[in-house]
C-alpha positions in Angstrom: -11.7 -12.6 9.1 -8.1 -12.6 7.9 -5.9 -9.8 9.1 -5.7 -8.4 5.5 -9.4 -7.5 5.6 -11.9 -6.0 8.0 -15.8 -5.9 7.9 -17.4 -2.4 8.0 -21.0 -1.2 7.5 -21.5 0.2 4.1 -20.3 3.7 3.4 -19.9 5.4 0.0 -16.4 6.4 1.3 -15.0 2.9 0.4 -13.7 2.3 -3.0 -16.0 0.0 -5.0 -14.5 1.0 -8.5 -12.4 -2.2 -8.9 -14.8 -4.7 -7.4 -15.8 -7.5 -9.7 -17.6 -10.6 -8.6 -17.9 -13.7 -10.8 -21.6 -13.0 -10.8 -22.4 -9.8 -12.7 -25.7 -9.3 -10.8 -23.7 -9.2 -7.5 -21.3 -6.7 -9.0 -24.1 -4.5 -10.3 -25.8 -4.5 -6.9 -22.7 -3.0 -5.3 -21.9 -0.5 -8.1 -25.1 0.6 -9.7 -27.2 2.0 -7.0 -29.4 -1.0 -6.0 -27.6 -1.3 -2.7 -28.2 2.4 -1.9 -31.9 1.8 -2.6 -32.1 -1.1 -0.2 -30.4 0.9 2.5 -32.6 3.9 2.0 -35.8 1.8 2.1 -34.6 -0.2 5.2 -34.6 -3.5 3.2 -31.0 -4.7 3.9 -28.1 -3.9 6.1 -24.9 -4.0 3.9 -21.5 -4.9 5.2 -18.3 -4.6 3.3 -15.1 -6.5 3.4 -12.4 -4.0 2.8 -8.6 -4.3 2.4 -6.0 -2.0 4.0 -6.4 0.5 1.2 -10.2 0.7 1.8 -11.0 -1.1 -1.4 -14.1 -3.3 -1.3 -13.1 -6.9 -1.8 -16.5 -8.5 -0.8 -19.8 -7.8 0.8 -22.9 -9.4 2.3 -26.4 -8.3 3.2 -28.6 -9.2 6.2 -32.3 -8.4 6.6 -35.2 -9.4 8.9 -37.6 -11.8 7.4 -40.2 -14.5 8.4 -41.1 -17.8 6.9 -44.2 -20.0 7.4 -43.5 -22.7 9.9 -45.1 -25.2 7.5 -42.6 -24.3 4.8 -39.7 -25.4 6.9 -41.0 -28.0 9.3 -43.5 -30.8 9.3 -45.8 -32.3 11.9 -44.5 -32.1 15.5 -41.6 -29.9 14.6 -43.9 -27.2 13.2 -46.1 -27.3 16.3 -43.2 -26.2 18.6 -43.6 -22.7 17.1 -46.6 -21.0 18.5 -47.2 -18.7 15.6 -47.6 -19.4 11.9 -44.6 -17.2 11.0 -41.1 -17.9 12.2 -38.8 -14.8 12.6 -35.5 -15.3 10.7 -32.6 -13.4 9.3 -32.1 -13.4 5.5 -28.6 -13.6 4.2 -29.6 -12.1 1.0 -26.3 -11.6 -1.0 -22.7 -12.6 -0.5 -20.0 -11.8 -2.9 -16.2 -11.6 -3.1 -13.8 -10.2 -5.6 -13.2 -12.7 -8.4 -9.4 -12.7 -7.7 -10.0 -14.0 -4.2 -12.0 -17.2 -5.3 -10.7 -20.5 -4.0 -8.8 -19.2 -1.0 -11.5 -19.8 1.6 -12.2 -16.1 1.9 -15.8 -16.4 0.8 -16.4 -19.1 3.4 -14.8 -16.9 6.0 -17.1 -14.0 4.9 -20.2 -16.3 5.3 -19.1 -17.4 8.8 -18.6 -13.8 9.8 -22.1 -12.8 8.5 -23.5 -15.8 10.4 -21.8 -14.7 13.6 -23.1 -11.1 13.1 -26.6 -12.5 12.5 -26.4 -14.5 15.7 -25.3 -11.4 17.8 -28.1 -9.4 16.3 -30.6 -12.1 17.2 -29.9 -11.3 20.9 -31.5 -7.9 20.3 -34.0 -8.6 17.6 -35.3 -12.3 17.8 -34.5 -14.6 15.0 -34.7 -18.4 15.0 -32.4 -19.0 12.0 -30.5 -17.5 9.1 -32.1 -18.4 5.8 -30.9 -18.0 2.2 -31.8 -18.7 -1.4 -29.0 -20.6 -3.2 -28.8 -19.6 -6.9 -28.1 -23.2 -7.9 -27.3 -26.7 -6.6 -23.5 -26.1 -6.4 -24.1 -23.0 -4.1 -26.6 -25.0 -2.1 -23.9 -27.7 -1.6 -21.5 -25.1 -0.3 -24.0 -23.9 2.4 -24.9 -27.5 3.2 -21.2 -28.1 4.0 -21.5 -25.4 6.5 -24.5 -27.1 8.2 -27.5 -25.3 6.4 -30.5 -27.5 6.1 -32.9 -27.3 3.0 -36.5 -26.3 3.4 -38.9 -29.2 3.3 -40.0 -28.9 -0.4 -37.5 -26.3 -1.6 -34.0 -27.7 -1.9 -32.4 -24.3 -2.9 -33.9 -22.5 0.1 -31.9 -23.3 3.2 -31.7 -22.5 6.9 -29.4 -22.7 9.8 -30.6 -22.3 13.3 -29.1 -19.7 15.6 -28.3 -22.3 18.2 -26.1 -24.0 15.7 -24.5 -20.7 14.5 -23.5 -19.9 18.0 -21.5 -23.0 18.2 -19.5 -22.3 15.0 -16.0 -20.9 15.3 -15.4 -17.6 13.7 -12.3 -17.6 11.4 
């Protein structure tokens, strides 16, 4: 992460008032209570990217999940997994402030989230990080980072933890 920002676990002590993503749903998640609901119910861990004045400039969510091995793999690949479900980590939401777009900061935030997921997988097993891209343009961004589409679902992608561990953190 660039020196101007740091990643911290969610706390209501950080200033979200000026945060505005290009996606109104991602802005609303942070500012209208949905995030607190997910935290309270244990559905997501939320991490904030804050600046030196503790203003939120971005965020991401991680959650435990599982996928059917047949969803992702075919034939002999699927058989290498002994159980019908494969443990994964869901990268549920990623957002940066609209003014930071085009500076590579969003990609840095994604790489940081991947690194954090890989570290966590040493404590709670996870084969890969998965995500649901909202459209083909977003899917292409994740593909450029090495994500692989699910067998029959081009907007659902995964990246194995072994691959993530080889990535360089910005």
